[in-house]
C-alpha positions in Angstrom: -15.4 -17.1 -31.7 -15.7 -18.6 -28.3 -12.8 -19.1 -26.0 -11.9 -22.7 -25.5 -11.3 -24.0 -22.0 -7.9 -25.4 -21.4 -7.7 -28.3 -19.0 -4.6 -29.5 -17.2 -4.4 -33.2 -16.6 -0.9 -33.2 -15.2 1.4 -30.4 -14.1 4.7 -30.0 -15.9 7.2 -27.2 -16.5 5.7 -25.8 -19.7 2.1 -25.6 -18.4 3.2 -24.2 -15.1 5.0 -21.4 -16.9 1.8 -20.6 -18.7 -0.2 -20.9 -15.5 2.2 -18.7 -13.6 1.8 -16.0 -16.3 -2.0 -16.2 -16.0 -1.9 -16.0 -12.2 0.6 -13.1 -12.3 -1.8 -11.2 -14.6 -4.8 -11.8 -12.3 -2.7 -10.7 -9.3 -1.6 -7.6 -11.1 -5.2 -6.4 -11.3 -5.7 -7.1 -7.6 -2.3 -5.4 -6.8 -3.4 -2.2 -8.7 -6.9 -2.2 -7.2 -5.6 -2.2 -3.6 -2.2 -0.5 -4.2 -0.2 -3.4 -2.8 2.8 -5.3 -4.0 2.1 -9.0 -4.7 4.9 -11.5 -5.7 4.5 -15.1 -6.6 7.3 -17.2 -5.3 9.1 -20.3 -6.5 6.8 -23.2 -7.6 7.4 -26.8 -6.5 5.2 -29.4 -8.2 4.4 -33.0 -8.9 2.1 -34.3 -11.6 -1.1 -33.8 -9.6 -0.4 -30.6 -7.5 1.8 -27.6 -7.1 2.6 -25.1 -4.3 4.0 -21.6 -4.2 4.5 -18.8 -1.8 2.6 -15.6 -2.2 4.2 -12.5 -0.7 2.0 -9.4 -0.2 3.3 -6.0 1.0 1.8 -2.5 1.4 3.5 0.4 -0.4 5.0 3.6 0.9 3.7 7.0 -0.4 6.4 6.9 -3.1 5.4 3.5 -4.4 8.1 1.3 -2.8 6.9 -2.0 -1.5 7.2 -2.2 2.3 8.5 -5.8 2.4 10.1 -7.2 5.6 13.5 -6.5 4.0 12.5 -2.9 3.2 11.4 -2.4 6.8 14.7 -4.0 8.0 16.6 -1.6 5.8 14.9 1.4 7.4 15.8 0.0 10.9 19.3 -1.1 10.3 21.0 0.8 7.5 21.9 3.8 9.7 24.3 1.6 11.7 26.3 1.0 8.5 26.3 4.7 7.3 23.3 4.7 4.9 20.2 6.6 5.6 16.8 5.0 5.4 15.9 7.4 2.5 18.3 5.4 0.3 15.7 2.7 -0.1 14.6 2.6 -3.7 17.7 4.6 -4.8 19.7 3.3 -7.8 23.5 2.8 -7.9 26.0 1.4 -10.4 28.2 -1.5 -9.7 30.5 -3.1 -12.3 28.6 -1.5 -15.1 25.1 -2.7 -13.9 22.4 -0.5 -12.4 20.9 -1.8 -9.1 18.0 -0.5 -7.0 18.3 -0.8 -3.2 15.5 -3.1 -2.1 16.1 -4.0 1.5 18.3 -5.4 4.3 18.8 -9.1 4.9 19.3 -9.4 8.7 20.6 -12.9 8.3 23.3 -12.0 5.8 26.2 -10.6 8.0 28.6 -10.0 5.1 26.3 -8.9 2.3 23.2 -7.4 4.1 22.2 -4.7 1.5 19.8 -6.3 -0.9 19.5 -4.8 -4.4 17.7 -5.7 -7.6 19.3 -5.4 -11.0 17.1 -4.1 -13.9 16.6 -7.7 -15.2 15.1 -8.6 -11.9 18.0 -10.6 -10.4 18.8 -9.9 -6.8 22.2 -9.5 -5.1 23.6 -8.8 -1.7 26.1 -6.0 -1.2 28.6 -5.0 1.5 27.4 -1.6 2.9 30.7 0.1 2.1 30.2 -0.8 -1.6 26.8 0.9 -1.6 28.2 3.9 0.3 31.0 4.4 -2.3 28.5 4.0 -5.2 26.1 6.5 -3.7 29.0 8.9 -3.0 30.3 8.5 -6.6 26.7 9.3 -7.9 26.8 12.5 -5.9 24.2 11.4 -3.3 26.1 12.2 -0.1 22.7 13.3 1.3 21.8 9.6 1.6 24.9 8.9 3.8 25.0 9.2 7.6 27.1 12.3 8.5 30.1 11.5 10.6 29.9 7.8 10.1 33.2 6.2 10.9 34.1 2.8 9.3 34.3 0.1 11.9 
């Protein structure tokens, strides 16, 4: 059986969801080929066109995407008592498991960026992450001698 071409005459939410899935699949192949992380951003659209942001980042040796937030975590986390090696580490908060993803330099109150298993992102106060890592027994990821400001 031959594959039927699908034509889009106007963009709408349902066909953009389908298209997003197709684009993500195509990008996954490119991502694996070049060992990079590719993320498709929020889509804005009208009936005749759409736009989206494409974020591409290299990966570290252990497979963590080196986004600008990840790089900022490596530069800034030590000032709040967390070692750079904590990037990619998981911790529990209110019954949910989060993975440390980066540092938002514009978020003064909640700079530690973490991703929940379902993909949702949250910001955390550094002390919350330090306590969660300590409770997990990962004191090795905390800066020795750090004094709370």
